[in-house]
N, CA, C and O of each residue as an XYZ file, in Angstrom:
348
protein
N      29.021     64.717     18.708
C      29.800     65.064     20.079
C      29.359     66.522     20.454
O      29.718     67.522     19.832
N      28.683     66.517     21.353
C      28.288     67.569     22.265
C      29.402     68.688     22.913
O      30.471     68.436     23.469
N      28.787     69.985     22.648
C      29.791     71.003     23.490
C      29.665     71.198     25.096
O      28.590     71.211     25.696
N      30.433     71.287     25.454
C      30.665     71.606     26.713
C      29.817     72.685     27.218
O      29.570     73.534     26.361
N      29.173     72.940     28.662
C      28.467     73.859     28.833
C      29.096     75.360     28.651
O      28.379     76.357     28.742
N      29.986     75.406     28.482
C      31.052     76.750     28.047
C      30.619     77.419     26.596
O      30.708     78.562     26.149
N      30.211     76.419     26.175
C      29.523     76.523     24.482
C      31.098     76.012     23.419
O      31.154     76.142     22.196
N      32.070     75.519     24.182
C      33.086     75.044     23.087
C      33.326     73.430     23.239
O      32.993     72.754     24.212
N      33.938     72.998     22.127
C      34.122     71.723     22.121
C      35.314     71.412     23.503
O      35.584     72.274     24.340
N      35.903     70.024     23.491
C      36.594     69.551     24.457
C      37.816     70.442     24.056
O      38.344     70.921     25.059
N      38.420     70.804     22.888
C      39.496     71.359     22.893
C      39.551     72.841     21.757
O      39.244     72.730     20.570
N      39.830     73.683     22.151
C      39.921     74.947     21.737
C      40.455     75.057     20.168
O      41.276     74.226     19.780
N      40.023     75.998     19.355
C      40.414     76.133     17.965
C      41.761     76.945     18.175
O      41.716     77.952     18.882
N      42.862     76.586     17.639
C      44.044     77.520     17.268
C      43.750     78.901     17.081
O      42.879     79.097     16.234
N      44.198     79.860     17.597
C      43.716     81.466     17.068
C      44.411     81.544     15.896
O      45.436     80.882     15.732
N      43.940     82.328     14.999
C      45.221     82.842     14.102
C      46.374     83.650     14.377
O      47.423     83.567     13.739
N      46.141     84.538     15.462
C      47.344     84.817     15.664
C      47.789     84.526     17.106
O      47.151     84.832     18.113
N      48.727     84.023     17.075
C      49.133     83.534     18.532
C      50.310     84.130     19.104
O      50.976     84.662     18.216
N      50.739     84.227     20.061
C      52.110     85.101     20.936
C      53.283     84.069     20.488
O      54.476     84.329     20.641
N      52.850     83.005     19.981
C      53.827     82.012     19.659
C      53.976     81.823     18.229
O      52.966     81.939     17.534
N      55.357     81.484     17.561
C      55.236     81.216     15.957
C      55.891     79.576     15.816
O      56.642     78.983     16.590
N      55.400     79.211     14.763
C      55.713     77.629     14.540
C      56.861     77.481     13.743
O      57.010     78.291     12.828
N      57.793     76.506     13.935
C      58.981     76.006     12.853
C      58.059     76.182     11.531
O      58.443     76.865     10.582
N      57.067     75.648     11.543
C      56.487     75.614      9.926
C      56.335     77.031      9.148
O      56.562     77.290      7.966
N      55.805     77.984     10.359
C      55.274     79.140      9.805
C      56.710     80.179      9.609
O      56.825     81.163      8.879
N      57.655     79.602     10.478
C      58.908     80.459     10.135
C      59.551     80.061      8.892
O      60.233     80.880      8.276
N      59.362     78.664      8.399
C      60.231     77.919      7.398
C      59.296     78.671      6.168
O      59.945     79.091      5.211
N      58.201     78.813      6.147
C      57.304     79.468      4.833
C      57.588     80.744      4.771
O      57.590     81.267      3.656
N      57.886     81.522      5.915
C      58.073     83.178      5.839
C      59.401     83.340      5.330
O      59.698     84.340      4.677
N      60.386     82.247      5.631
C      61.954     82.519      5.084
C      62.059     81.736      3.840
O      63.218     81.651      3.434
N      61.359     81.267      3.276
C      61.055     80.050      2.122
C      62.425     79.011      2.122
O      63.191     78.883      1.167
N      62.533     78.283      3.476
C      63.566     77.637      3.680
C      62.739     76.020      4.128
O      61.517     75.979      4.269
N      63.417     75.069      4.265
C      62.801     73.788      5.016
C      62.826     73.863      6.581
O      63.721     74.415      7.221
N      61.868     73.315      7.049
C      62.166     73.171      8.431
C      63.217     72.827      9.155
O      63.442     73.258     10.286
N      64.042     71.885      8.425
C      65.455     71.405      8.783
C      66.354     72.446      9.101
O      67.015     72.414     10.138
N      66.444     73.589      8.084
C      67.097     74.773      8.058
C      66.682     75.600      9.333
O      67.572     76.157      9.976
N      65.501     75.693      9.684
C      64.711     76.584     10.780
C      65.358     75.999     12.034
O      65.747     76.710     12.960
N      65.472     74.428     12.015
C      65.810     74.020     13.242
C      67.325     74.256     13.406
O      67.808     74.439     14.523
N      68.113     74.249     12.215
C      69.538     74.490     12.486
C      69.760     75.801     12.993
O      70.595     76.077     13.855
N      68.868     76.722     12.347
C      69.203     77.978     12.811
C      68.987     77.979     14.447
O      69.835     78.416     15.224
N      67.920     77.509     14.784
C      67.598     77.766     16.116
C      68.875     77.038     17.193
O      69.297     77.561     18.224
N      69.241     75.932     16.708
C      70.264     75.084     17.160
C      71.699     76.255     17.401
O      72.265     76.409     18.483
N      71.976     76.797     16.428
C      72.960     77.714     16.296
C      72.958     79.218     16.991
O      73.904     79.996     17.115
N      71.450     79.380     17.442
C      71.413     80.575     17.927
C      71.176     81.945     17.197
O      71.277     83.104     17.602
N      70.783     81.347     15.832
C      70.636     82.557     14.957
C      69.398     83.157     14.931
O      69.324     84.378     14.792
N      68.015     82.194     15.091
C      66.713     82.470     15.411
C      66.656     82.431     17.142
O      67.016     81.476     17.831
N      66.188     83.533     17.563
C      65.999     83.353     19.004
C      64.950     82.316     19.516
O      63.788     82.490     19.147
N      65.205     81.366     20.241
C      63.956     80.496     20.573
C      64.612     79.716     21.867
O      65.816     79.639     22.116
N      63.676     79.234     22.523
C      63.837     78.390     23.820
C      63.701     76.836     23.634
O      62.651     76.435     23.132
N      64.478     76.097     23.923
C      64.224     74.612     23.795
C      63.915     73.836     25.029
O      64.587     73.783     26.059
N      62.787     73.244     24.758
C      62.392     72.420     25.908
C      62.442     71.092     25.587
O      61.517     70.738     24.855
N      63.394     70.057     25.965
C      63.378     68.804     25.445
C      63.438     69.037     23.951
O      64.170     69.821     23.346
N      62.629     68.295     23.526
C      62.603     68.077     21.612
C      61.631     69.211     21.102
O      61.284     69.214     19.921
N      61.189     70.175     21.989
C      60.466     71.226     21.377
C      61.082     72.514     21.797
O      61.676     72.747     22.850
N      60.787     73.498     20.566
C      61.180     74.855     20.547
C      59.871     75.677     20.906
O      58.736     75.408     20.513
N      60.272     76.807     21.787
C      59.097     77.947     21.964
C      59.811     79.059     21.320
O      60.979     79.342     21.587
N      59.050     79.707     20.429
C      59.632     80.841     19.535
C      58.599     81.815     19.757
O      57.487     81.618     19.268
N      58.862     82.947     20.508
C      57.773     83.758     20.657
C      57.466     85.033     19.248
O      58.381     85.701     18.768
N      56.435     85.102     18.928
C      56.186     85.905     17.870
C      57.087     87.392     17.738
O      57.675     87.837     16.753
N      56.959     87.939     19.048
C      57.637     89.433     19.125
C      59.034     89.093     18.751
O      59.563     89.757     17.859
N      59.843     87.914     19.463
C      61.127     88.162     19.429
C      61.491     87.617     18.215
O      62.604     87.996     17.851
N      60.936     86.861     17.468
C      60.826     86.531     16.082
C      60.976     87.479     14.782
O      61.778     87.483     13.848
N      59.618     88.456     15.193
C      59.647     89.416     14.403
C      60.525     90.723     14.411
O      60.640     91.461     13.432
N      61.134     90.925     15.639
C      62.250     91.829     15.793
C      63.509     91.118     15.163
O      64.276     91.824     14.508
N      63.712     90.112     15.272
C      64.844     89.299     14.589
C      64.910     89.378     13.107
O      65.938     89.520     12.446
N      63.580     89.261     12.618
C      63.306     89.250     11.044
C      63.602     90.809     10.711
O      64.458     90.954      9.839
N      63.058     91.994     11.240
C      63.268     93.114     11.036
C      64.831     93.525     11.068
O      65.190     94.465     10.360
N      65.543     93.003     11.683
C      67.007     93.424     11.911
C      67.951     92.220     11.220
O      69.133     92.432     10.952
N      67.339     91.014     10.979
C      68.065     90.077     10.501
C      69.061     89.677     11.420
O      70.130     89.185     11.060
N      68.624     89.947     13.029
C      69.723     89.278     13.907
C      70.820     90.508     14.487
O      71.482     90.439     15.522
N      70.800     91.438     13.671
C      71.805     92.448     13.946
C      71.419     93.229     15.453
O      70.360     93.852     15.537
N      72.208     93.155     16.433
C      71.740     93.995     17.418
C      72.045     95.369     16.906
O      72.938     95.711     16.131
N      70.739     96.388     17.742
C      70.690     97.704     17.662
C      71.586     98.414     19.208
O      71.427     98.442     20.428
N      72.578     98.912     18.151
C      73.601     99.456     19.335
C      73.375    101.175     19.391
O      73.001    101.829     18.417
N      73.613    101.619     20.432
C      73.827    103.128     20.522
C      74.944    103.438     19.972
O      75.888    102.679     20.194
N      75.150    104.558     19.156
C      76.503    105.030     18.819
C      76.381    104.984     17.265
O      76.832    105.932     16.624
N      75.716    103.789     16.538
C      75.804    103.547     15.259
C      75.184    104.674     14.340
O      74.002    105.005     14.431
N      75.980    105.175     13.546
C      75.395    106.132     12.668
C      74.903    105.703     11.364
O      75.588    105.171     10.490
N      73.747    105.959     11.307
C      72.676    105.711      9.756
C      73.652    106.625      8.648
O      74.091    107.736      8.944
N      73.889    105.990      7.409
C      74.622    106.672      6.520
C      73.830    107.943      5.986
O      72.668    107.621      5.741
N      74.024    108.961      5.789
C      73.211    109.915      5.068
C      72.713    109.561      3.660
O      73.159    108.706      2.894
N      71.613    110.471      3.477
C      70.736    110.016      2.015
C      71.486    111.225      1.184
O      71.619    112.408      1.495
N      71.901    110.554      0.089
C      72.681    111.567     -0.820
C      71.459    112.166     -2.021
O      70.677    111.471     -2.669
N      71.575    113.307     -2.043
C      70.676    113.868     -3.171
C      71.641    114.450     -4.235
O      72.671    115.094     -4.035
N      71.052    114.063     -5.466
C      71.716    114.488     -6.471
C      71.102    115.607     -7.294
O      69.991    115.481     -7.809
N      71.883    116.769     -7.417
C      70.821    117.834     -8.113
C      71.600    117.966     -9.472
O      72.804    118.067     -9.707
N      70.373    117.926    -10.372
C      70.926    118.320    -11.904
C      70.903    119.789    -12.301
O      71.298    120.133    -13.415
């Protein structure tokens, strides 16, 4: 099959780093099955938008969720002080 004049085939290859993350990639990162990821999306645990039967999950939103496990950062929360033990 010949390439188009722009130097690419009829379909572009998927980039290694996309703005969106797939259910399969999330399942691998969390070490759970795809059905568990779909259940978390349905329940609103993982941020995503449903379009018919498909889910759109942005990499940024997922990575922010992954850092905090979904707990919202609110002003006024005090971080526990570090304890230093002196001998």
